[in-house]
N, C-alpha and C positions, 0 to 999 in steps of 0.2 A: 396784537392785543388779544389773541386767541386764548392765551393762558388766563387773562383777566376774566374773560367770559366764562371759562370753565370753572374758575374758582368761585365766582359769584353764583353760577348755576348750581354748583354743589352746595353752597351755603344756603341758597333758597330752598332746595329740595330737602335739606336735612335740618334746617334752622341752625346752621353753623355760624361761625364768626370768622370773618376775613380780617386781613391786616388793615391798618389805618388807611383811609378814614372809616373803614368798616362798612359804610353804606347800609346801615341797619334797616332804614326804611325800605330800601330796594330789596333787601333780603325778605322782609315781612310781606311786601307786595308780591314778590316772586313766589313765596311759599303758598300764598292764596291761589295764584295762577296754577301752580302745579297740582293743586287739589281740585281744580275744575274738571268736570267730566267731558273733556274735549276729545278723548280717544287718541291723544298724542303722547309722545315721550316727553318727560319733563324738560329736556334740553330744547326740543322743538317748540314746545309751548312758550318757554321763556324767550326764545329768539323772536317768536311772533309778537310777544308782549313788547319787546324792544321796538318793533315796528309800529305798534299801536302808540307807544310813547312818542316816537318820532313824529307820527301824524298829529298827535296832540300838540306837540311843540310847534309844528308848522301852522296849525290852526290858531295858536296863541299869537304867532307873528302876525297873522292876518288881522286878528281882533285888535291887537295893540296898534298896528298901522292904521286901521280904519278909524279907531278912536282918535288918534292923533290928527289924521287928515280932516275928519269932521269937526274936531275942536278948532283947528286952524281956520277951517272954512267959516264956522259960525263967528269966529272972532274977527276975521279979515273981510268977510262978506264976499264969498265966492259967487259966481254967477249961478243961475237957476239949475243948470245941469251938473253942478259940482258934485252932488251926492253920488251920482252914477260914476263920475270920474274917480271919486274917492274909493268907491267899492272896487273898481278895476285896478287902481293903483295898489290898494292893500292886497288884493288877490294876487297880483304879480309879485308882490313882496313875499307873500306866503309860499307861492309856488317856487320862487327862486331859492328860498331857504330849503324847501322840501327837496329840491333837485341838487343841492350842494353836495360836493364829494365828501366833506367832513361829516355831514349828517348821515350819509349812507354808510360810511365806515362804521358808525356806531348803531345804526338802525337795524342791522342784521345780526347783532350779537348782544347778549344780555350783559350789560355793564352799567356803571353809575352815570356815564356821560350824557346819555339821552335824558335820563330822569332829571339831572341837574339843569339841563337846558329847559325842561318843562318848568322847573322852579323859576328860572330866569324870566320866562314869559309871565308867570303868575305874579312875580314881584313887580315887573314893569306895569302890568295891568293894574295892580293895586295902587302903585304910585300914581298912575293917571287918575284913578278914581279919587284918591286923596286930593290931588290937585284941584279937581272939580268941586270937592266938598270942603276945601280947606277952611272956609270962613264959617262953616256950620259948627254948632256946639258938639255934635256927635262925630265930628271928623276924626277924633282920636280913635274911633273904632277901626278905621283904616290902618292907623299906625299899629294897633294891636295885631291886626291880621298880618301886616308886614313883619312885625317881630316874630310872629308864629312861623311864617314862611322861612325867614332866615334861620330860626332855630331848628326847624325840621330839616332844612337843606344841609345844615351842618353835619347831619348824620348820613348824608348822601355823598356830597363832595363839598369842597370849601371854596371853590372858585367864586361863587356869588358874594362872598365877603368883600370882594373888590368893588361891589356896588355901594357899599356903605358910605364912602366919602361922597359919592354922587347923590345919595339920598339926603345927606346933610345939606349939600348945596341946593338940592331940589326944594327942601323945606325953607331954607333961608331966602331963596328967590321968590317963592310963592307966598309964604306967610310966616315971616320970622318970629312973630309972636307965639307961634306954636312951641318954640323952644323954651318959652317961659310958662307953659301950661303944665300943671302938675298931672292932669289926667292924661295928657299926651305921653309924658314920661312913664307914668304908671302902666298905661296900656301897652306901650312899646316894650318895656322891660318885662312885664308879665307875659306878653306874647313870646318873647325870646326864651324866657324860662320854661314856659310850657312846651315849646318846641324842643329845647335841649333835653327836657326830661325824658323824651323818648329813648335817648341813649342809655338810660338806666336799665332798660330791658336787657342790655348786654349781661347784667349780673345774673338773672335767672337763666338766661340762655347758656351762659358759661357753666353755671352750677349743674345743668342737666348733662354735662359731658358730651357735647356734640362731636360728630366725626371730624369736622373741620373746626379747629379752635386755635 
């Protein structure tokens, strides 16, 4: 995957355009990183940024696991010392993810794969928050955020689209009436559209004649 990292690093440093799926958001974030006064070469700074994203992904695993364990504990009535046990269990889950070979393969090079894992964590976190708020009138806000995350991640990688069937089941199991809510549909579709609109930046980037196009 070395050539993938070099391609995306070049795109980030020059605001260039890579091949599909383009990973435009990764390019834009990388461009900002290369402009920070770190005293490092652009390639070095971008590889360190990949490590930061991997750490963020591990942190999201911890937060999602902790939320799940505490929610289960509140529902099923864990004993008094359960909050501490939930914290330890979630921490072990995050550390296991952080030490996984696959994550390390991508944490040391600038590529879309770690960023899309971060989006997976954010999507799962937002799904959990919607589950907790599903019966509230403003729960559609969570679906709008979910739509935005899916739309933005479309310009990073497309693996998270595999979560969409699971999201539908998630909604049906928790609060099927949501599928009959006009605001839920409007919020979700508007979020997706807003996220996908980021890809339109490819037009001015391409018109500027970048080195990599």
